[in-house]
C-alpha positions in Angstrom: 0.0 0.0 0.0 2.8 2.4 0.8 4.4 1.6 -2.5 1.2 2.6 -4.3 1.2 6.0 -2.5 4.9 6.7 -3.1 4.3 5.7 -6.9 1.4 8.0 -7.1 3.3 11.0 -5.7 6.3 10.2 -7.9 4.0 9.9 -11.0 2.2 13.1 -10.3 5.6 15.0 -9.8 6.9 13.6 -13.1 3.6 14.5 -14.9 3.8 18.1 -13.7 7.4 18.3 -14.6 6.7 17.1 -18.1 3.8 19.5 -18.5 6.0 22.4 -17.4 8.7 21.5 -19.9 6.2 21.2 -22.7 4.8 24.7 -21.8 8.3 26.2 -21.7 9.1 24.6 -25.1 5.9 25.9 -26.5 6.6 29.5 -25.4 10.2 29.3 -26.7 8.9 28.1 -30.1 6.5 31.0 -30.2 9.1 33.5 -29.3 11.5 32.1 -31.8 8.8 32.5 -34.6 8.2 36.1 -33.5 11.9 36.8 -33.6 12.3 35.2 -37.1 9.4 37.3 -38.3 10.8 40.5 -37.1 14.3 39.7 -38.6 12.6 39.0 -42.0 10.7 42.3 -41.8 13.9 44.3 -41.0 15.6 43.1 -44.2 
């Protein structure tokens, strides 16, 4: 029973960590697209 509870907490922690990483990657991708568009407009 204690193993199940520990596994539940570890799984929840890893799930939140992966969601945060995906969110950061998505925002970085959006920022890179904006940066590339502004560079193209400057030329």
